[in-house]
N, C-alpha and C positions, 0 to 999 in steps of 0.2 A: 796655175790656174788662170780663165781670162779674167780680165779686168772685165766687169758687167757693165750694159747701160741702165739706167735707173728701168727700164722696160723689162731688161733680162732679166733682171733681179726679179722684179716682180712674178713672172710666170716663173720661176725656179720656185720660187713660195709657193705659190699657189697650185703647184703641179703638188710639193708636198703636202698644202692643206689639204686641196679637192679628196686623193687619196687616200690620207685620214680622214674623212671626214666620210666617203665612201666607206670605213675600213677593208681597204682593202692592201693589201702583201705589192710590196716590187712586184714579183713573179707572178699573183693575183691578175695585177695591172696589165704585164706583160701577158697573157692569156688573152686578155682581153683586147688587146689591140693585135695581137696574131691573127685571132679572127674575126676584127673590124680588114681586116686588110694590108695592116700596118704595122707588120710586127717591129718590136723592141724588145730587147734584151733588159732582162731585170737588172743588170749592170750598166747597162745603158739609163738608166733609168735614176736609176740611183747617182749615178757619173750627172746624168741633168740637176738631179736635185739637188749633189752638193758643189754646182755652179760650176763643175769640172767640163761640160758639153755645152755651147748651147742649142739651144731647141730651136728647130727650125720653124719655118713658116707649117709645111704637110705636118713635123709633129707635133704644133699646135693645134690645130684643125681638128687631128686625128685623137691626142691627148681631152680638147675640151668634148670631144663626140661621147671617149672611155669611160668619164666623167661627171657623163653628163651634167656639163656645165655648154658654156658659150666662150666661143675665139676671146668675144670683146670684157667677158669676169677674168678669164687666167691672163690679157695683157692689161687690164686694169687693176690688180689684183694689190693689197697695201702690206708688207710686211712687218706683221704687228713690233717684229724688234726692227723695223725701217727708223734709223734719226730720221728728221726732217730735213728733207732734201734740200742744199744751197743752189740746185739747178731745178731743173725743168721735171715733172713726175714722171714725162714718159719722153721717149729718147725724142729729140728733135723740135716737141713744140717749148713756145715762149714757156718763161720758170715762173709767173702769173696764173698760168691755166692750173687750178687746183684739182683735186682726183676726181669730185663728182661732177665736174665737166670734163673731164678726158675722161669718166665712163659715161654717160651720154653723147658723147663726140664720135668715140670704139663705138655705140648701139645705131649709131645712125641720127640720134633726136635732137642734136645741133651739127652745128658748124662752128668752128671758131673766126670767123671774123670777127671784129670790133662789134659792129652794129648785132649782131647774134648773140655776139656773148651779154653785149648788154640788153637785148630783151630778154637772154634767161637768166639773169639774172635780178632783173625787174619783176621777172615770174615767180621765180626763189624768191624775194624778199615779200612778196605780197602772200604767197602759200604760208612761209613761216608769219609772218602777220597774223594772220587766221590760226595757226595753229598756236600759235602763245593765247592769244584770246581763248581759243578753246583748252586750252592747257589750266589759264588761270581760271577762268567759271570751275570747267572740272573741281579745282582746290581749293577754290570758294565754296564749291558745296560741300566737301566734304568736313572742311573749317564748320562750316554751321549745324550738316548733322552731329558732327560730336558738339560742338557749344545747346544742342538741342537737346540735350542727353544730361545738361545741368550738370550735377553733382555727381546723376549713376554716372559719368563717364569714370570719374575719379574714382570710386567706389567698388565698381566693375570692370579696373581694369585690364583685368586679364579675359573680359568674359570676350568669346567670339567677335561678337560686334563692336564692340571696340575695339580689340584690336585690328581687325580691317578695316577699321574708319583710320584708325592711326597709321594701316601700310596702305593706301588708299593718299593719306598728306605725303607720308614718305616718297611715294611713287610721283606723287604729281608735283613734289618741290624739285626731284631731279629734274623733271620734265621740263617744268618750269623752268628750270638754271639750263639747259643743254639745248634748250629750243633758241632764251634771250643770245647763247652761246654763237650760235648758230646764226641767227638773226644778223646778230653784231659782227660778224665776218664776213655776211651777205652782202649785209648793207657797206664797209668796207671795200670790198671789191670792184659794189658797182660803183663806189662813188671812185675808184683807183680811174676804172676802166671810159668813167667821163670825164677825169680829166683828161685822160687823153685824147679824149677824143675830141675837148675844144682849142 
């Protein structure tokens, strides 16, 4: 089995993931590929998924089309069982480029020069701050609604309305937590980029 780079690992795992997501067997995918003019045997697809055969650029384009996704999605897929990489998320890129940057770059939304990356992270931090404010307001609203019910919230804790408010509070707390984590990571990356620019 060849030693695969991070990008090859991503594409191999993405092939399996998106094939299963589309409820296709390897034989069915082989049929779709043959119909679109890029025949690959089911055994070849199995070898690709098992990381026993590298996926060519031609394969990548045909697979993306057959799986109703894009080459950028397949290239920037992060396997669920992938350990935190010691190096870059994608082959040949600087190690400090995170997976969201790789996806934006692969989709043509950003360049990876220092100034473009700083602008991208400044915008990301700004968006995350707005999101943080929004989810915190929603969470406060849910708590206010629950408090507005007074003793009824405790007496009728199994009532549909009370359960729905508790669900919104739980979801809101989770959203606040996730947004805070993403914001902290984005702010840290922006600071690193600014330090390197000095």
